[in-house]
N, C-alpha and C positions, 0 to 999 in steps of 0.2 A: 842763700843757704836753704837746704832741704832737710827737714827733720820729721821723723815719724815717732809719734807718741802712742804707746800701747797700754790700754787699760780698759776695764769694764767689769761687768757683773753687778757692781753697785756704784752709786754715785761717788762714794768715797774713793774708789779706784779710778775715777775719771776726772772729777772736778779739779784736783791739783794739776793735772795735765793741761786742762783748759786755762788755768791761771798762768802756767808757764808759757803756753802758746800766746796768750795776750801780752806777756812781758816781752817775748821775742818780737812780736809785731811792733811794739812801741820802739824797740831798738832798731829794727830793720823792717820797714814796711814791705820790702820785697821778699822777706822770708816766707818760705812755703812750708807750712806745718800741716801734716796729715795725721790721721788717727787710724789705728787698727783695733778692732773690737771683736767680740764673740758673735757668731752667727745667731741672729734673732735676739740679741741682747738689747737692753734698754738704752745702751750708749748710742745706738744709731740715731734715735730721735733727738737726744741731747746734742750730739755733735752736729747734726743737720741744723738744729736751731741756732747753733753758734756760727755756722757758715763755713765749716772746715770739710775738706775732702775726707771720705771715710771708706775703709776697706773692712771686709768681714772675713774671718777665718774660722775653721772648726777647732774646737778645743774642749777639754773637760778636766775637772779636778781629779786627782788620783787618790786623795786621802779619804779615809772613812768609808771604804767600799769593800764589798765581797770580792773574791778572786775574779769571778766572771766579769763583774762590773769594772774591776781594775783593768782587765784585758781590753774591754771595750773602750775604756777611757784612754788607755795607751794607744790604741788604734786611732782614736780621734786626735790625739796629740801628734802622732806621726803624720796624719792627714793635714793637720794644721801647719806642721813644719813645712811640708811640701808647698802648701798654699803661700806661706810666708816667704819662702825662697823665691817663688815666682813674682810676688808683689815687690820684694826688695830689688830684684834684678830689673824689673820694669821701671820702678820709681827712682832707684839709685839714690837713696838718702845719704846724707853725710854723717848722721848720727841717729841713734835709736835711744829713746827714753822709755824705760819700762816702769810701770807704776805698781807692780807687785802682785796683781791678781794672776791666776793660773793662765790667763790668756797671754801673759808676757813670755811664758817659757818657750813656746815654739818660735816666737819672733826673735828673741834674744839668741836662741840656738842658731837660727838661720843667719842672723847678723854676724855671729861668731864664725860660721862657715865661710861667709862672704867677706870677712875682714872689715866690717863696718864698725866704727867705734860705738861703745855701749855704755850707757849710764842707767842705773836703776835707782828708784827712790823708794824708801821705806817710810810709810806714814806712821806706823805704830811704834810704841815703846818696845814691845816684844816682836821682833821680826817674824814674818811668816815663813813657812816652809819654802815657798817658791823663791823668795828673795834670798834666803840663806843659801839655796842651791845656786841661783844665778849670780850671786856675788863673786863666785870663783871664775865666772866667765866675763864679768863686767870690768870695764876700765876704772870706773869710779862708782861709789855708792853714796848717794845723798840720804841723810837721815834727818828725821824731824826732832829727835830728842838725843841729847848727849849720851844718855844711858844705853842707847842702841849701838854705839860705835864698837864696843868691845866684842859684839857678837858677829862681827864681819872680819874678813881677812885684814891683817895689820897693814895700815897705810892706805887703805882704799876708802874708808869712810870719811865723809865731810858733813859736818852739822850745818844744815841749811834752814831747818824749820820746815813746816808743811805749807806748800803754796796755797794761798787763798785768793779768790778772784777779787779784782779791784772794787767791784760793787759792794762786796762784803766789808772790805776795809773801810770804805767810805762811811759805814754806819757809825763808827766811833766818833766821827766828826759832826754827826747830826745832833741837833738839840731837840730832844724829845719834848713834845708839848703835853704836859699832864692833863688828864681830863677827869680826875677823881676816881678812876678805877685802877685796880692792880691787874696789869696785862700779863697773862700767862701764854707762853708758846709751848705747845706740846707736839712732839713728833718722834717717830721711831726709825728715822732714816728714810731713804727714797721709797722703800716698799712697805713702810708702816711697821708697827709692832703690836701684835694682838694682845699680849698681856698688859701693855701700857694702856691700850684702848679700853680693855675691860676694867682696869683699875680706875680710870677716869670716870667711866660711866657709873661705877659704884660710888665714887667720891662726890659727884655733883649733887645728888640729893642731900648728902650730909652737909653741904655748903649752902643750902637754900636760904638760911638766915643772913648770909653775907653776899647774896647774889648781886645786890646793887653795887657792891664794891669790887666785883670781879668782871673780867672779860677774858675769854679763852679762845685762842686760835689753835685748832687741833687738826694736824695732818694725820690721817688714818691709814693710808694705803688703800689700794683699790678694793680689796676684799671686804674690809670692815666699814667702808664708807657708808653704804645704805643704812645699816642699823645705827651707827653713831650719829649720822646726820639726822635721822628720824628722832633720836633721843634728844638732841639739842632742840629740835623744832617742837616736838610734842611736849617736852618737859619745860619749855620756855626757859631753858638755861642760857645764861649770858655768854654767848660765843658763837663761833662759826666752825663747822667741820669742812675740811677739804680732803679729797682723795690724794692730791699732790699739790704742793706749793711751788710754783715755778719761780716766783720772786722772793727768794729767801732773804734777800737784803732788806726788803720792806718789812718782812715778818720779824726779823731780828730788830729792826729799828723801832718797831712798835712795842716790843716786849720789855717788861720789867724783870721777868724771870723765865727760865726755860726748864722744861722737864723733858728729858730725852735719853736715848741710848748714848754710848760713849765710843762711837766709831772715830777713827783718827781725824777725818775731815770735819766731823761735827765738833770735836774738841778744839781743832784749830780755828774754826769759825767762831766758837764761843770766845776764845782768847783774842781773836781779832776784833770782835765787836764789843768785848767787855761785858758780856751778858752772864750774870751768875746763874748757876744751874743746879738742879737735882739730877744726878746722873745715875741711871739704872743700867749697868752693863748687860749686854746680851749674854746669857750664861752659856750658850753653846758655841760662842766664837772660838776659833782655833786657839788653843793654848790660853784661853781666857784673856786674850789680849786687850779686850775692852776694859777689863778691870784695871789693868796696868795703865791704860790711858787715863782712866778716871782718877786714879790715885795721884797723878801729877797735879791735877787741878785741886783735888781735895787736900793734898799736903800743903798747898799754897793758900788754903782758906778761900778759894774761889768757887768751890762747889761742894755740895753734899753728895756723898756716895751711898746709895742704897742697893743692896744686892737684890736681884730679881726675885728670889724665893721669899723675901721678906715683904715685897710690895703688895699692898692691898688697898682697897678703897678707903678703909679706915685710916691707915697710915698716911696715905696720900692727902686726904682731907685735913688731917692733923698738921702735916707739914705746911700745906698751903695756908692754913690759918696762922701758923707761926710766922711765916714770912709776911703775910698780910699785916700782922700786928707789930712787926719789927722792921720798919723800913730802913732804919739805920744799919741793921745787919745786912740787908740786901745791898745797900749803897757801899758798905765796906767790902763785901764780896766782889762787887763790880769793879771797884778800884784795884783790888788785888788781881782780878782777872785780866785787866788791861795791861798789867806789867808782864804777863806771860807771852803775849803775842810777838811774832817775829815778822814785822812788816816787809822785810826784804827777802822773804823766803823764795818767792817766785823769781825774783831777779837773780838771786844766788844760783838757783837751779838752772836758769836760762844761761847764766855766765858759764857754768860747767859744760853745758851743751856746746857753747861757742868754743870753749877751750878744746873739747874733744874733736870738733870739726877740723882743727889744725893739725891733728895727729897724722 
């Protein structure tokens, strides 16, 4: 079987595809899974590290731009469409899996022209513009949340959950060895989150009296890494800063509590690992979809939702103190979080790919 998975721009639009590729490999060691991503995108490095063949095409988002920028973006989209047609004719995949970012559009359009079966996956509760458009061209639409089904053409949506890599799922089976500290994991996605970084730097001095009870692992993103790393070192704060954490499974395994954005893959990984969280949705996400993602966990009592405009060092330090002083609350949130995960999501999406191969 030959399958092409299309996604990129952020880790959230790529890692579910890697999870599906790993599931397909377990079923059929001879399966050939390839990826298409954006030219110059971060996905090239991630896919190379995973050992899959990778192709690049030109593309650009069309939304939130002036007319001139829209025309340029449309030109890039058409260029990417031509590049995608050439790649698909050369590779001749039996099915295409699109992961929802704008990079999916030219490839799904090319697959439609060439008659190649098409599956798209929507990670968020509130579907993005690209997937809403592509759903009319896709044979099937896999969705992470039941609430999303009604937003797609009738009869196409299948609730699968959001695929999570096996290494992340294994975290829930690990027995964490307590060492007397409350371990916080803080990150803002693969590229970091400046406001979260600022809030934590303001919160740390306010927590100086409980520093012996805390340990923070803080992913900053490349841009904020130097000042944040210096703050931990110069202030002797209990923790480590990283520009990027490659082994997220180990980071989740060591964490008692997570402070992060609410991207779809992040939420799925929290559910998979059973890690309670304070979720601060990115306020400029399209259609505020991160708030919708966070509300699923908050409604289940597995996370606390704080809007970005309310976040401050003072509030952050107060909430950290609260959870540090109430371990039973943290344990109850973790238990509720575990019930939300869908361990067979990658397998379910992989099975849909196999079904489409037979069309």
